[in-house]
C-alpha positions as semicolon CSV with decimal commas, in nm:
position;residue;x (nm);y (nm);z (nm)
1;M;4,523;-1,445;7,163
2;P;4,534;-1,705;6,871
3;I;4,684;-1,428;6,679
4;T;4,950;-1,364;6,910
5;T;5,035;-1,735;6,936
6;L;5,077;-1,722;6,563
7;D;5,300;-1,420;6,557
8;Q;5,514;-1,586;6,818
9;A;5,535;-1,892;6,626
10;I;5,641;-1,710;6,297
11;A;5,902;-1,506;6,492
12;T;6,066;-1,793;6,648
13;H;6,050;-2,023;6,342
14;L;6,377;-2,143;6,196
15;F;6,309;-1,934;5,871
16;R;6,028;-1,678;5,776
17;P;5,760;-1,913;5,613
18;E;5,639;-1,861;5,256
19;G;5,295;-1,988;5,330
20;I;5,099;-2,136;5,615
21;K;4,800;-2,328;5,670
22;V;4,529;-2,195;5,930
23;S;4,213;-2,311;6,040
24;H;3,886;-2,143;5,933
25;E;3,837;-2,012;6,285
26;L;4,198;-1,837;6,286
27;F;4,145;-1,726;5,903
28;K;3,825;-1,553;6,026
29;E;4,022;-1,392;6,317
30;L;4,316;-1,267;6,103
31;E;4,069;-1,127;5,852
32;A;3,883;-0,945;6,123
33;A;4,187;-0,791;6,237
34;G;4,275;-0,673;5,921
35;R;4,608;-0,900;5,899
36;I;4,524;-1,086;5,563
37;K;4,423;-0,919;5,255
38;L;4,326;-1,078;4,906
39;K;4,630;-0,985;4,659
40;L;4,739;-1,055;4,289
41;A;5,038;-1,308;4,365
42;Y;5,312;-1,465;4,124
43;R;5,440;-1,798;4,207
44;A;5,721;-1,969;4,009
45;G;5,604;-2,230;3,759
46;Q;5,232;-2,080;3,818
47;H;5,036;-1,830;3,642
48;H;4,904;-1,537;3,841
49;Q;4,630;-1,575;4,086
50;D;4,466;-1,401;4,347
51;S;4,607;-1,520;4,713
52;W;4,536;-1,440;5,052
53;M;4,831;-1,295;5,215
54;L;4,934;-1,241;5,567
55;D;5,129;-0,911;5,646
56;N;5,166;-0,909;5,262
57;D;5,447;-1,166;5,235
58;I;5,313;-1,505;5,370
59;F;5,074;-1,704;5,181
60;I;4,738;-1,805;5,372
61;Y;4,576;-2,141;5,310
62;N;4,236;-2,156;5,495
63;T;4,188;-2,523;5,554
64;F;3,926;-2,719;5,733
65;E;4,161;-2,998;5,825
66;L;4,277;-2,796;6,118
67;N;4,031;-2,743;6,419
68;D;3,984;-2,447;6,625
69;F;4,272;-2,185;6,627
70;Q;4,537;-2,412;6,472
71;F;4,799;-2,346;6,220
72;E;5,060;-2,517;6,053
73;L;5,431;-2,391;5,956
74;P;5,631;-2,549;5,699
75;A;5,902;-2,764;5,819
76;K;6,157;-2,667;5,528
77;P;6,189;-2,357;5,335
């Protein structure tokens, strides 16, 4: 259910986010469902680095600042 809620929020968001913050619990659920993978990524102004990606195009930031199955989408592109 938490993954479905996240998918609906992304689908109805004003833009497809480049990155989102997720709680540790939601991160574990996404990982167990095979939705996130560690990939070598390039970002403007930074060197390449391994980053967690959701569906190969959204950066995932695993944070303990959020509780339970919370997530945070960016307000601006």
